[in-house]
C-alpha positions as CSV (number, residue, x, y, z in Angstrom):
1,X,176.3,167.3,160.2
2,X,176.3,168.2,164.1
3,X,177.8,164.9,164.9
4,X,180.1,164.8,162.2
5,X,181.4,168.4,162.9
6,X,181.7,167.5,166.7
7,X,183.8,164.4,165.5
8,X,186.3,166.2,163.7
9,X,186.7,169.1,166.1
10,X,187.8,166.2,168.5
11,X,189.8,164.6,166.2
12,X,191.7,167.8,165.5
13,X,191.7,168.4,169.2
14,X,193.5,165.1,169.7
15,X,195.9,165.7,167.2
16,X,196.6,169.3,168.3
17,X,197.2,167.6,172.0
18,X,200.2,165.2,170.8
19,X,202.1,168.2,168.5
20,X,200.7,166.3,165.2
21,X,199.8,170.1,163.5
22,X,199.6,168.9,160.1
23,X,196.9,166.3,161.1
24,X,195.1,168.7,163.5
25,X,194.7,170.8,160.5
26,X,193.4,168.0,158.1
27,X,191.1,167.4,160.7
28,X,189.4,170.9,161.2
29,X,190.0,172.1,157.8
30,X,186.0,170.7,156.9
31,X,184.6,173.0,160.0
32,X,186.8,176.0,159.2
33,X,185.6,175.8,155.5
34,X,181.7,175.9,156.4
35,X,179.7,178.8,155.7
36,X,180.1,181.1,159.1
37,X,176.1,180.6,159.1
38,X,176.7,176.8,159.8
39,X,178.8,177.8,162.6
40,X,176.3,177.0,165.9
41,X,177.6,178.0,168.9
42,X,179.2,174.7,170.3
43,X,181.5,174.7,167.2
44,X,182.3,178.4,167.9
45,X,183.4,177.3,171.3
46,X,185.1,174.5,170.4
47,X,187.0,176.1,167.8
48,X,187.9,179.0,169.9
49,X,189.3,176.4,172.6
50,X,191.1,175.0,169.4
51,X,192.9,178.3,168.9
52,X,193.7,179.2,172.2
53,X,195.5,175.9,172.1
54,X,197.5,176.9,169.4
55,X,198.4,179.9,170.9
56,X,199.8,178.4,174.1
57,X,203.5,178.2,174.3
58,X,203.5,173.8,174.3
59,X,201.9,174.1,170.5
60,X,204.5,175.5,169.2
61,X,206.9,172.8,171.0
């Protein structure tokens, strides 16, 4: 699941960077649906970055 999780997060981040929020949500959803005990440290770090990008003023534009 590690490589697959990483692919989902990177895909979601890429969609977010181009302003496609629906596709970003669809890409990241499988990771958000994982049980908390499957969220290893690098997943949490990348999810934190994803969340920060959502909070950034450019994400709303």
